[in-house]
C-alpha positions in Angstrom: 40.8 -53.6 -36.9 44.6 -53.9 -36.8 46.2 -53.4 -33.4 49.0 -51.1 -34.4 50.5 -48.8 -31.8 51.9 -45.7 -33.6 55.2 -44.9 -32.0 57.3 -44.1 -34.9 58.5 -41.5 -37.3 56.1 -41.5 -40.2 53.6 -39.2 -38.4 54.7 -37.2 -35.3 51.0 -36.8 -34.3 49.5 -40.2 -33.6 45.8 -40.5 -34.3 43.4 -41.4 -31.5 42.3 -44.9 -31.6 45.4 -46.3 -33.1 45.7 -49.1 -30.5 42.1 -50.2 -31.3 43.1 -50.7 -34.9 44.4 -54.2 -34.0 41.7 -55.1 -31.6 38.9 -54.8 -34.1 40.1 -55.6 -37.6 42.9 -57.8 -38.9 44.0 -55.4 -41.6 47.4 -55.1 -43.2 50.0 -54.2 -40.6 51.5 -50.7 -40.6 54.1 -51.4 -38.0 56.4 -48.4 -38.4 58.8 -49.1 -35.7 60.5 -52.1 -34.0 63.4 -54.7 -35.0 67.2 -55.6 -34.8 70.4 -54.7 -36.8 73.3 -57.2 -37.3 76.4 -56.2 -35.2 79.3 -55.4 -37.5 82.4 -54.2 -35.7 84.3 -51.4 -37.5 87.9 -52.5 -37.0 91.0 -52.9 -39.2 90.3 -52.6 -42.9 86.6 -51.8 -42.2 87.5 -48.8 -40.2 89.7 -47.4 -43.0 86.9 -47.7 -45.6 84.1 -45.1 -45.2 80.7 -46.8 -45.7 78.2 -45.8 -48.3 74.5 -45.4 -47.6 73.9 -48.8 -49.1 76.6 -50.6 -47.0 75.6 -48.8 -43.8 72.0 -49.8 -44.2 72.9 -53.4 -45.0 75.1 -53.6 -41.9 72.4 -52.1 -39.8 69.8 -54.6 -41.0 72.2 -57.4 -40.3 73.1 -56.1 -36.8 69.4 -55.7 -35.8 68.5 -59.2 -36.9 71.0 -60.6 -34.3 69.8 -58.6 -31.4 67.5 -60.2 -28.8 66.2 -57.0 -27.1 66.2 -53.2 -27.1 65.0 -50.4 -24.9 63.0 -47.7 -26.7 61.9 -44.2 -25.7 59.8 -41.9 -27.9 59.1 -38.3 -27.2 56.6 -36.5 -29.4 56.1 -32.8 -29.2 53.7 -30.6 -31.1 52.9 -26.9 -31.0 49.3 -27.7 -31.7 48.8 -30.4 -29.1 47.9 -29.6 -25.5 49.8 -32.7 -24.2 52.9 -34.3 -25.6 53.2 -38.0 -26.0 55.7 -40.3 -24.4 56.4 -44.0 -25.1 58.7 -46.2 -23.1 59.2 -49.8 -24.3 61.4 -52.9 -23.8 61.2 -55.2 -26.8 62.3 -58.8 -27.0 62.2 -61.6 -29.6 59.0 -63.2 -28.3 57.8 -60.8 -25.6 57.8 -57.1 -24.8 56.2 -54.3 -22.9 55.2 -50.7 -23.8 53.8 -47.8 -21.9 52.1 -44.9 -23.8 51.0 -41.6 -22.2 49.5 -38.4 -23.5 49.0 -36.0 -20.6 46.9 -37.9 -18.0 45.8 -40.6 -20.5 47.9 -43.7 -20.3 48.0 -47.3 -21.6 50.3 -50.2 -20.9 50.8 -53.2 -23.3 52.4 -56.5 -22.4 53.1 -59.3 -24.9 54.1 -62.9 -24.0 54.3 -66.0 -26.2 50.8 -67.0 -25.0 48.9 -63.7 -24.7 48.9 -60.0 -25.4 47.5 -57.7 -22.7 46.3 -54.1 -22.7 45.5 -52.0 -19.7 45.0 -48.3 -19.1 43.0 -45.6 -17.3 39.6 -44.5 -18.7 41.2 -41.7 -20.8 43.9 -44.0 -22.2 41.5 -46.8 -23.1 39.2 -44.3 -24.8 41.6 -41.9 -26.5 44.6 -44.0 -27.1 43.1 -47.5 -27.6 39.8 -46.2 -29.0 37.3 -48.1 -26.8 33.7 -46.9 -26.5 32.5 -45.7 -23.1 30.6 -49.0 -22.7 33.7 -51.0 -23.4 35.8 -49.0 -21.1 33.3 -49.7 -18.3 33.5 -53.4 -19.0 37.3 -53.4 -18.8 37.5 -51.3 -15.6 40.9 -51.8 -14.0 41.5 -55.2 -15.7 43.8 -56.1 -18.5 42.3 -57.0 -21.9 43.6 -60.4 -22.9 44.4 -61.3 -26.5 45.1 -65.0 -27.1 48.1 -66.1 -29.2 46.9 -67.2 -32.6 44.2 -64.6 -32.9 44.6 -61.9 -35.5 44.5 -59.2 -32.8 47.3 -60.9 -30.9 49.4 -61.3 -34.1 49.0 -57.6 -34.9 49.9 -56.5 -31.4 52.9 -58.8 -31.0 54.3 -57.8 -34.4 54.7 -54.2 -33.1 56.0 -55.1 -29.6 58.9 -57.3 -30.7 62.5 -56.3 -31.4 62.3 -57.5 -35.0 60.0 -54.5 -35.8 62.8 -52.0 -35.2 64.2 -52.6 -38.7 61.3 -50.6 -40.1 62.8 -47.3 -38.8 65.5 -47.7 -41.5 65.0 -45.6 -44.6 65.3 -46.6 -48.2 68.6 -46.2 -49.9 67.1 -43.9 -52.6 66.9 -40.3 -51.4 69.0 -40.9 -48.3 72.3 -39.1 -47.7 75.2 -40.1 -45.4 77.3 -37.8 -43.3 79.7 -38.0 -40.3 79.1 -35.8 -37.3 80.2 -35.4 -33.7 77.5 -35.2 -31.1 77.5 -35.1 -27.2 77.7 -38.6 -25.7 78.3 -41.0 -28.5 80.9 -38.7 -30.1 81.6 -39.5 -33.7 78.6 -40.9 -35.5 77.2 -41.7 -38.9 74.0 -39.8 -39.8 71.5 -40.8 -42.4 69.2 -38.0 -43.6 66.1 -38.2 -45.8 62.8 -36.4 -46.5 59.3 -37.7 -47.0 56.9 -35.8 -49.2 53.5 -34.7 -47.8 50.5 -37.0 -48.5 46.8 -36.7 -47.9 47.2 -38.1 -44.4 50.7 -36.9 -43.4 52.7 -33.7 -43.6 56.1 -33.3 -45.2 58.7 -34.9 -42.9 62.4 -34.5 -42.4 64.3 -37.4 -40.7 67.7 -38.4 -39.4 69.0 -41.6 -37.8 72.4 -42.0 -36.2 74.8 -44.9 -35.8 78.1 -45.3 -34.0 81.2 -45.1 -36.1 82.8 -48.0 -34.1 81.2 -51.1 -32.8 77.9 -52.8 -33.9 75.9 -50.8 -36.5 72.9 -50.4 -34.2 70.8 -47.2 -34.4 71.2 -44.8 -31.5 68.5 -42.2 -32.2 66.0 -41.2 -34.9 64.5 -37.7 -35.1 61.6 -36.7 -37.4 60.3 -33.2 -37.7 57.3 -31.8 -39.4 55.8 -28.3 -39.4 55.1 -27.6 -35.7 56.0 -31.1 -34.4 59.1 -33.2 -33.6 59.5 -36.8 -32.6 62.6 -38.3 -31.1 63.2 -42.1 -30.8 66.1 -43.2 -28.6 67.3 -46.8 -28.7 69.6 -48.3 -26.1 70.4 -51.4 -24.1 70.7 -53.6 -27.2 70.7 -57.2 -26.2 69.9 -56.7 -22.6 67.2 -59.2 -21.6 64.2 -57.9 -19.7 61.9 -60.3 -17.9 58.2 -59.8 -19.0 55.6 -60.9 -16.4 52.0 -61.5 -17.4 49.2 -60.2 -15.2 47.4 -62.8 -13.0 44.4 -64.4 -14.8 42.0 -62.9 -12.1 43.0 -59.5 -13.3 42.3 -60.1 -17.0 39.2 -59.9 -19.2 39.0 -61.6 -22.6 38.8 -59.3 -25.7 35.7 -61.2 -26.9 34.0 -60.2 -23.7 34.9 -56.5 -24.1 33.9 -56.3 -27.8 30.8 -58.5 -27.5 
């Protein structure tokens, strides 16, 4: 199963057991969110020329690729859900950390160059990660350890690194560009696009904003569907965050949990 933590805009309602996807089967990654845009300052002649959708997305991809870190916050709200979901993450080039909570259910993920770790309360391990009651009992209060080189680690690390942020960017086709003024950032570029409904996802309407001046790094992405809304806020680009691994005495190997 592919360990892919759903924290992005393709589906405002994340399915239970998404974290377990990577713990159990090395399938094709569906990392929907995480990466870095190349910083392109809008000065001089650049400032005079309004960008196109194509040039803005190209500048964004370039800017993201040069960033070493980003802070990420995701708030998902649904009129059909009892509890809303919140994600807070700090993503780096080779390490990262992420906390996911839905009501009282919570999970924390830590990735270092050597290991990936997953911990949570019983509800989080069961409903967010997808462990069985027997597996939850084995884990207890420890961290599940995924060794670097394993398919489970690779799947997890792919989603918890700054390079995955690029996947929030839309395709050029079907995306429109406008300039708006919003509280805080002020004048911004706004990309807008729609995603048709499928057998697994509802129809979606999405926007992503970028500053008019300075590096072309995304500020916020908002996706709405019938009865639900997900807001992804990105900040602190390039600010290094130290990631500490849990002590070995507080970990349990994934093979022990799944065996």
